N, C-alpha and C positions, 0 to 999 in steps of 0.2 A: 527676302529670297526664300523660299522654304527648301523643304529637303527633296521635292520631286526635281526642282532644277538642279538642285545640287548635284543630283545622281544623272541629270539628263547632261551635264558639264562634263562628266567623266564617261558619257557613253554607256552608261547602266540605264536601261530601260527597267521601269518598275516591274516587279514580277507578279502576274496574275494566276493564280492557281485554278485550274480548270477541273481539276479531278476531286469528286467529292469524297469526304471523308469515310474509311470505312466502317461498315456496321460493326457495332458492339460485339454483336454475338457471334461475326465472322471471326473477328480478331481472337475471341477467346477459342473458338474452334481451331484455328491454326495453331494456337499455343500450345492447346491441352489435347489435340486431336489424338494423339497416341495413346493417352489413358484410355478413350473410348474403344481404341483398336485392341489394346491388350486384354480390357474386360470381355469385349465380345468374343475373343480367342478363347480365352479361359471357359466362358461358357458353353462354348462349341464344343470344347475338348469334354468338358463334363458330362453333355449331352450324349455324345459319341461315346464315351467310354462309360456311362450308365453308374448306376450306385454300385458300389463294392457287395461283393459275394456274401451272403448272410450264413452260408454253410459253416458250420464248427470245423475247426482245426482236427485232424485227427489226434488222439489221445487226448482232448479236452476233458477236464474233469467234469463240465458240465454239459456233455455232448450224451445224447442217448443213440447216437447212430453207432453201427456195430464197431466202427475203429474207435469210438469214444472210450471216456474211463467214468462214467458216471456211476455205472454199476458197483464199481470198487469203492468209491467214496461212499456209497450207502451202504455197502457190507462194513466198512470201517468204522461208521457210525452206529449200525446196529450192534457191533461188538461192543459200544461203549466208548469208542475213541474219539478225542477232538479232532475233526480232521480240517485243515484250512487250505485253501487252494489258491493257485496264483502263481506268481513268479517272485516272490518276497522271501529272502533266506531269513532264518529265524536268527535274532539277535544273539539271546541266550536261554538257558535253561535246556534240561534234557530232552529227549524224544527222538522222534524217527523222521527224516526228511526224505521222500521219495522224489528222484529225479528221473522221470518218465522219457525226456528228451531234453539233451543240454543244449539251451540255447543262452546261457548265462554268459557275461562279459568277465573281464579276467578278475574285476574287483569283487563281484559275487561270488566267484571260485574262490578267492582267496578267504573271504568271510566263511564261506562254507566249510573250507578245510579247517580253519581256525576253530569253528564251532565242531566239527569234530574231534579237534585234539582236545577240546574240553571235556569229551565225554559223549558225544553223539553219536547216533548211528544213523548212516548213509545207505540207502538201497538206490543204485542206480542202475536203469534198464538200458542204459545207452553205452554200448561197451568202445564206441568209438569216442568218448568222451575224456578230457584231459583229467577228469576227475578218476577215472576207473582205474587207472594204473594197470591195464593186463592188455594182454595182446590174444588174437583170436589164434586157435588151434590150426596151424598150416597143416598138419599131416591130415585132417579131416574136413577141409574147406567142401570136398564135393560131396561130404554126408551132412547136409542142412537138415535140422534135426525136422520131422514131419509130425504127422498126428498120432504117431503109433504109442506114445508115452514112454517115460522113461523109468526104469526100476530105480527105487530108492538107494542110495550110496549107504552102506550101513557105516562106513568109516567117517561119515559128514561129523566134523567136531562141534558142528552150531547147534545149541542145546535148542530144544523144543520143535525139531523138524521130524522125528520120529515119525509122527502120524502123517508124513506124506508119502503114499505109496508110490504114486504113478503122476506124471506132469504131461500137459499137450503144450510144446514149447511155442507150435504154430509157428513155424518158419524162423526160431533164432537161431544163432551160431555158438559154436562150444570155443571156450577159451582154453588158454594154456595157464595152468598152478604153477607159478614161480615158487621159489624158497621163500619161505616164511607166510606163504599163503595157503588156505586150505581151500579144498575144490570139493564140490558135491553133485550128484547127478551125472554120472560120469557116462560118456557115449564115446565108443571108440578111444582116441587117445586125450581128449578132452572133456571139461567139464563144464555142466551149463550154467553152475553157480559157483563164484569164487568169492572167498571172503579174507579178510587180512586186516589186522589191527593197526591203527592209525593214532599215535599218542594215547590218550585215555579213552578212545571211541572206536567205532568198527566200521569199515566200508564193506557192503557187500554187491558185488556187481552180479548182474544176470544177464545171460546171451541175447537179450530182447525183449520188447515190452508187449509182444503179443500175446501171451498167456493171460494178461490183466486187461484186455479190451472186453469191451461188452460182449461181443459174442462168443469169447471163447473162457471168461472167467469160471463159467458153469462146467466147462470139461474137465474130466479128471480131477486131480487135486490142485486145481489150479488157485482156486480162492482159500483153500488150507492154507497154500503156501503164502498167500498174502496175508491172511489172519496170522498165521505163526511169526511172519517176519515184522509186519508193519503195526498189529495190534496185539500184542503177545499178554497185555493185561487191560484192565479197564484205564480209562482217562488218560490212557497213553495220548502224548500230543503229537500229531501226525502231520506234516507239511506237505503237500502234494504239488510238486512244481512239475508244469508241463510245459509244452512250447506256447509262447505266448501268439495271441490272437494278431493279424495283418492291422497294422495301425494301431495297437492296443498298448504299445511299449511309451517309455518313457524320455526316448532317444528321439532326436531330431535328425535331419540330413546331414548335419556336420559329423555325425558319429560315423557315416559311412566313407568318410575321407580316410585316406590312407595317413597314418602321423608323418610319414616321408614328404607327402604334398604339403602339410602343413608345415613342415620344417623349411621346405623350400619356398613356400609363400613367404614366412617372415623373413628368411634370409634375404629374398628380394626387396622386402620393405626395408631391411636394414641397410643392404645395398644403396638404396635409393635414397635413404637420408643420409650416407656418407657421401654420394656425391653430389646431393644439395649442399652439405657443408664445404666439400672441396671447391665447389665452384662458387660459392658466397665469398670465400675468404678474398680478403684485401691486403695487399702487403706495403707495409709504411702507413704513414699517417693519411687520415682522410683528406681528400683535396675537394677544397668547396666548389661546386659548379655554378657558374653564373649563367643563370637561365635567362635569355633575352624576352622581353614582353610581346608576345604577339598579340596584334589586334586583327579583328575580323575586317576583311574588304569591305564590308558593307559599313561597319561601325567607322572607317577612316573617311569612307565617303561621306556620311552624315556630318561628322566631325568639319571635315573640309567646306562643306555647306552652309553649315552653321557659322564656322568663321568669316566667310565670304560674306554672308548675310548680315552680321553684326558690324563687319566694316563697310559695308554698302559697296563692295567691289562688283556691281553689276558688269561692268565694262570687261574686267578679267573673266568673270563668267562667260559673258559673249564671246571673248576671244578662245576660250577653251571649246565651246562648242562648235564655233565656225573650224577651229583648227582640225577638229576631230572628223567634221563633216567633209573637208578637203581630203583627209587622208582616205577615207573611206571612198569616197568618188573617185579619186586616183587611182586605188588600187582596184577598183571594180572596171574602170576604163581602160587601164593599164596604163597610164602617162604618170610623168615625174609629178610627185607632189609638191615639189620646190618651184614648179611655174608658178607664174603669177594666177591671182584668183579668175582675171578676165579670161586667159588662156582655158583655164580648168572649164570656165562657165560655158565658153563656146563649144567644148569639144563634148561637154556632157550635154549641152542643148541639142549637138546635131546628131548624137547616138540616142538619146531618151526622149527627145520631143518636148523637153521641159524648157519654157521660156526664159530667154537669157536673162531679164531681168530681174524673176523671182530667183534664179540660181545666184544671181550678184547680190540681192538682198539676204540671202542666207549664206553665201560664201564671204562677201567682205562689206556688208552694210553699216549704218553707223551705230555708233552702242546706244544700248538702252537706256532711256532716261528715268523711266519706272521699274518697278518690280512687273509689271502688268507686260511693259515692251519685251523685258525678259522672258517671260512665260510663253508670249506670243511668238518671240525667236526659237524659243527652247522646240514649240510643236510645230515651226515651220521648218527647222533642221530635221527634226524626227520624219515629217511627211516627206520631205527631200531624199533623205536617205533611203526610205522605204521603195520610193518611185526609182530612184537610181538602181536598188538592188533587183528589184521585180522586172528591170527592163531588160528587154532581149537585144 
């Protein structure tokens, strides 16, 4: 007795797959199609946005535009100064650092202040910077400095500025001079330049960077002030720190995330692990779980068929096949399955047109003598079942 007969004995028809196997490339697209969609979306965004603008930033030491400061760099180099440009803060050594626009982070500001305390000179043209330490003159906020020039303050305590006769501040603001600070180039109640000592060094704050832009450096004594403050002697080491180019920094997108958001994220991660530990706890000693062995239905059918085949129980297999057919016919025709086979055969013949003799062989015939007889009986039972099911 083979496995087909055993399957038929339990009413299980051999499964025949009619669906073709999916093409390999279709399966790959189904699994990785989202990667293709993301790549296409990024390319579309790049094409729509276009290339980043190549125009230089204002106050760029390498820019020759009217609002650039390359002329200032060339002037200082002509005076014999060693000029370095960029956003790097000097590590050690004397010299002058010019901050045109403060876009430094807290760590760089701390390093720059420590450098000033060791004897460096900081010149900053961004009064709003935390490095400036000055406030705008509120009493003269309406008197923004124009192009009329400023008379030199004869009481300016900074040495080397006596040859600056007039300045063109180009829209700068006036600053308040607090106690311990020295103000120069007064206008109204404020000063255009404020200096103070910090540690062993000096901090000089100017009301704006406009006087040292390319378009304004040659006006009045703007260039003279740059030479006196930034390159008072040959071989002076000058570091010009300006606004960084867009995309030219060394910080990533994570630097834009607020520290509070980062703290909240790590707090949620910690809470997640605490919940996992709490839910994973087990009180008392571990209890062994006896898992029953589960056998697949198809495996059970195959095993039963093999046992019947080895024992030569063709009659038992035939009895199972006929009992299953009687149950199906009775359910289909709405009769009691416990009725005699002759009664079930007569009712089925009357409603389906199948000969009574063939129904009796399928429902209550003699036991098969050989495996071939059992196979023929299984085929007859299956054919009868199909006829009864399809009959109206």
